[in-house]
N, C-alpha and C positions, 0 to 999 in steps of 0.2 A: 588319646589326647588329654583325657581328664587327669590321668596319672602324671603326665608330663607337665600339665598346668600346675598341679600341686607341688611338684618338684621345683619348678621355676619360682613359684610363690614362696616356698620355704627357703630357697637360696637367697632370695631378695630380703626375706625377713631376717635371716642371719646377718646379712650385710648391714641392715638397718640397726640391729642391736649393737653391733661392733662400732658403727659410726657414732651412735648416740652416746655410748659409754665413753668413747675417746674424747668427744667434744665436751661432754659434761665435766670431765676432769680438767680440760684446758680452760674452760670458762670459769670454773670455780677457783682455780689457782690464779688466773689472771685477775679475776674480780677481787679476790682477797688482797693480793699484793698491789693491785692497781687502784684500790679505793673506789670501786664501782659496784654499787648494789644492782644496777641494771644487768651487769654481767653475772652477778651471783644469782639473780632472779632467773636469768637465762639458763644458768647451770641447774637450777631447781627444775625447770621445765624439761631440760634434757634428761635429767635423772628419772623423772616420771615417764619420759618417753621410752627409757630402757625397759621399765616394767610393763609399759603398754605394748612394746614390741614383743616382749616375752609372752604376753597374753595372746597377741596375734599369732605368734608361732605355735602356741598350744592349740589355738582355734583351727589353724590350717591343718595341723596334724590330726586333730580329732575329726574334723569335717571330712577328711579323706577316707575315713573308714567306710567300707562297703555297706550296702543295705543288709539288714538282718531281719529276723522274725518280728522284733519289737520296733524296728525302724525301717519299714518297707520302702520309704523314699530316701533312705540314706541318712547321713548325719550332717548334711550341709547347712542346716539352719543354725548350727553352732556358730557359723561365721558372723551373721549379723548380731547374735547375742554377744559375741566377743567385742564387736564394734561398739555396742552399748557400754561395755566396760571401759573401752578405750576413751570414749567420750567422757565417762566419769573421771578418768585420770586427767583429762584436759580441764574439766571444770574445777577439779581440786587444785591443780597447779595454778590456774588463773586466779582462784580465790586466795591462795597463799601469796602469790606475787602481788596482788592488789593490796592485801592487808599489810604486808611487809613494806611495800612502797609508801603507803600512807604513813607508817611508823617512821620511816627514814626521812620523809619530807618534813616531819615535825621535829626531827633531831639533827642539829648542825653536824656537818662532817666535811672532810677534805674534798677538794676537787679531784676527780679521777686522773690518773696518770695518762699522758698522751699516747703511750704505746698500746693502751687498750683499744685504740681505734684501729690499729693494724690488725690486731687479733680479731676484732669484730668484723672487719671487712672480709677477712679470710673465711670466717664462719658463715657470713651471709651467703657468699658464693658457694661454699661447700654444701650448705643445707639446701640451697635452691637446686643444686645439681642432684642431691639425694632425692629431693621431691620429684624432679623430672624423671629420674630413673625408676623409682618405686611406683610412681603414678603410671608410667608406661607399662610396667610389669603387671599392675593391677588391671589395666585395660586389656592386656593380652590374655590374662588368666581369668578375667571377670570376677576377681576377688574383692568383696566388699570390705573385709577387714584390712586387706593390703592397701586399699584406697584410703582408709582411715589412717593407716600408718604413714602414707604419703603426705596426707594433710598435716600430720604431726610435724613433719620436716618443714612444710611450708609455714606453719605457725611459728616454728622455731626460727626460721629465716626472718619472719616479720618482727618477732621479738628482738632479734639481734640488730635488725635495721633500726628499730625504734631506739635501742640502746646506743647505737652509733650516732644517731641524730642528737640524742640527749647529752651524751658525753661531749660531742663536738661543741654544743652550745655552752656547756659548763666550762670547757677548756678555753674556748676563744672569747667568751664574754667575761670570764673571770669572776671575781668576788661578787657574791649576791646571786650567782646562778649555780651554786653547788648542787642544788636539788634537781637540776634539769634532767639528769639521767634517771632519777627516781620517778619523775613525772612521765618519762618515756616508758619506764617499766609498767607504770599504772595504765598508760594508754595501750601498751602491748597486751595486758590482761584482757582488755575489751576485745581486741582482735582474736585472741585465743578462744574466748567464749563464742564469738561469731563463727569461727571455724568449727567449733564443736557442733553447732547447729547444722552446718553444711555437711558434716560427717554423719550426723544422726538421721537426717531426713531420708536419704536413700536406704539406709539400713532398716528404718521403720517401714518404708514401703515394701521392702523385701519380706519382712516378717508378716506384713498384712496382705501379701500376695497382690500388691498393687499392679495395675496394668501399666507397664513401662516399656514394652518391647514391640512397638509398631513395626519397626524395620524387620524384625524376626518373623512377625506374623505375615507380612507381605511376602517374604522369602518362602515361607511354608506354603502359602496359597499358590504362589507361582510354580513351585516344584510339584505340588499336588495336581495342578492342571495338566501336567505332562504325563501323569500316570494313566495308562490305558484303563478305561472303565469309570474313571472319575469325571463326572459331569460338571460339578461345581463344589465349592467349599462353603460351609456355613460358619458356625462358631469356631473360634480358635482362641483358647485360653492358655496363657503361659505363666508359669510360676518358677521363680528362681530358687534353687536349693544349692547353696554353696557356690561352686563354680560351674554348675550344670543347670539344665532346665528340664522341666516336665511339661508336656504339652497335652491338652485335651482338644481334639479336632473332630468336627462333624463334616462328613463329606456326602454329597448327593450322588447316587448311582441309579441306573435303570431299575425301575421297580419290578420289572418282569423277570429279572435274573433270580437264580436260586440263592438260598442262604450260603451254600458252599462257595458259590462264585463271589458273592459279596464279601465273604470272609477272606477269600484269596486276594481280592482287590485291596482290602484293608491291610493284609499281611505284606503285599508287595509295596504298597505305599509307605508303610512303616519302615521297611528296609531301605527304600529310596531316601527317605528323610533322614534316617539315622546315619546313612553313608555320606550324604551331602552335608549334613550339619552335625559333626561329632560333638558339639557342645551340648546337644540334647541327650539327656540320660534315658528318657523313656517317653513314649507317645501312646496315648489312649485314643483310638479312632472309633467313632460312632458312625454307623452307616445309616443314611436317610434315603428312602426310596423317592425317586423323582416325582411320582404321581401322588404323594401324600399331601392332602390339603389341610389336614388338622393334626400336624405333628405335635408330639408332646413338647418338643423344643422348637418354637417358632423360628423360621429362617430369618437371617439378617443379611 
């Protein structure tokens, strides 16, 4: 399942790169000939999106490498690190757009051409569809970097929507409102920065091994109770590594059984969990005797 998830994520990433490149060209050409800096700003963001998507693709391929002597937990942590780089691209593009928008607001220019609205409307719809598709794939594969790429598409859709509103005001209000699309681009840069934070937060949680998987913990406890010999579960810690998870689980067994029997229970439980939950890469099971009153690991 892990290999299939990586393949699906990589396919989605290739589609994202192609879409961003094509839309960046369309936006740039339309913005230049249609006198719209909002569209040119939009093209700038789409161009950075191409490089960001290339980074995501690299991260997905690198994180799929199997565990080795130097990386016993695999290479999955490359994913959130790549997400940080993607966030950096978002911040850079937002800064460039904001700076150039302010410069254009201070410089008189022509009202954008009306046909730019048609192009923008098509772009908004296309980018939102891209967001929904890539976001769905990121949920299916549990890819942090692919989720970041999806938000790139959403931020692009927001930027295009702001440009559509700004150009509409400039066209229909006429003279004196020439800078409306520039103000729209400036506002869009704020949305981009906010989206950057939304992308950064879960990636940071993944790097810090933050507890975010209550549903998975509950499923593990439920499955463990079905294993013969398991009386109860104690601690259950989960950390995400790329598209897979590593689990530390404490289970309570009869304190009168032998070490060999306890080992067999742990081995059988591990097989049960790995079979039922293929998204788990590995499980470390610690056996606790039922009659231990002063365990090194207090029960919870």
